[in-house]
N, C-alpha and C positions, 0 to 999 in steps of 0.2 A: 684145724685152722691155726696158722702161725701167729703167735703173740710175742711182741717185744716188751721188755720191762718198761712200764709207763712213767716212772718218775726216778729222779736221781737219788743216790744214797744221801743219808743224813750223816754228816761227819765234818769235822774240821781238824786243824792241826793240834787241838787239845784232846781229841778223841783217844781214849785208852782201851775201851772194849767195843767190839763190833758184834752186835746181834745179827745173825743171819737166818733168814727164812729160806724156803726153797724158791718160791715164785709167788707174786701177789695173787690173792684170791679175787674172785669176781667182785666182791664187795670192796676190796682195796682198789681195784681198777676203777670202780664207779666213784669212789671218794678220793682217788689219787693220793692215797696215804697208806702207810704200813699198818698191818693188823687192824683193819677197819671193820671186820665182821663184828656185829654187835655182841656176839657171844664169845669172841676170842678173849682170852684172859690176859693177854700181854699187858695192855694198859692198866687194867685193874690191879695186876700184880705190882707193876712199878709204882702205881699210886699208893698202894698199901705199904710198900717198902719205904718210900720216901715221905709218906704222910702228906700227899698233895692231891689236888683234884685238877685234872687237865681236861678242859672242856673242848678246846678247838685243836685242829691240826697244827696251827701256828704255835699254840701253847705247848703242845707235845714236842714239836721240833725244838723250840727254844729250851725246854727243860732238858732234852737229851744233850744238846750242845753244851749247856751249862754244866751238866754232870759228867761230861766226858764219855757219853754213850753214843755209839753210832748204830745206824740201821741200814741194812741192805739185804739183798737176796743173792743166793748162789747163782741162780740162772738168769741170764740176760735175755734169752728168747727160747721159745719152745712151742710145741703144738699141744693143745688140750681142748677138751670139750666141756669141762666143769672145773670146780675149785679144788677137787681132791688131788692130793700129791700123787696118788697112785695113777692118775690120769696123765701125768706129764710125759711127753714123748719128744724125741729128737732135740734134746736139751743142748743148748750152747751156753757155757758158763760165762759169767762176768770175769774180767781180767783182774784177778787178785794179786798177781805178781806186781803189776803196775800200781795198783791201789796201795799195797803195803809199802812199796818204795816211796810213794808220794806222801804217805801218812805213817811215818816211822814210829810215832808214839803209841800206835795200836799195839797192845801187849797180848791180847787174847781175843779169840773168836768164840762167841757163844751161839751154838746152833739151837734154834728154837724148834727142834724136832729132828727125828731120825732121818727123814728124807733129805733135808738140807745138809746134814752131816755126811751122809753116805755119798751124795752128789759131790760135795766138796772134796772128800777123800778120793773119789774116782778121778777127779781132774787135778787135784793139788796135794796129793798125799805127802809129797816131799817138801812142801813149803814149810819153812822153819818158823813156826809160831804156835803158841799154846792153843789147842783146839778142845773145846769143852762141849759135850753133848748135854743139852738141857731138855727137860720134858716139854713136849709140845703144848703150846697155849691154845691150840685149836679146839673148838667145841667138839670135834670128832674124837679127841683124846680125853675122855671122861673117866678113865680108869683111875686117875690120880686126882685127889682133892686139890682145890685151889690153894689151900693153906700149905700143903706139902710142896706144891710147885713154887709157891712164894718163898719157902725156906731154902729151896735149892737155888733159886735165882738170887736171893739175898746173899747166900754164901759165895756164889760166883762173883757178885758185884763187890762184896767186902774184900775179896782177894785182890781185885785190880783197881778199884776206885773206892773212895770214902762214901759210905752210906750214912744216913743220919745218926746211927748209933756210934759211928767212928769218925764223925766230922770234927 
């Protein structure tokens, strides 16, 4: 079955880093928000880095915009039968050439897993922007402890935006 991305990117002209997943999970479709699966570590990692508690989607969006963090996905539409990245077929990417021209303050892309990184490189390998592969925050990627993931995400964010330790 063909699915189109169900919600817009979170970003504005102050965005300096853009986190990119592959395509929203079924839980994200249901909640109309990024990284919505209850066991996905993305939000707990950001909360730990910045020492905040974000209870609502509105709070998460406002937090991201305040910190210069953007969220989107590499794929704009695809076929799939479940939430697994290995299940994505006939992928059509979002238009990153247009997005990065419209938002020139974005200095780096942080891929929240190998699939999003590989798909981006497939379609946009020559796009001139810093591309950083980060560990997946998906519950399916349990090989790395959350604290290890947090340290990698924090290092990425410190390089491109101020985190609490460097504010």
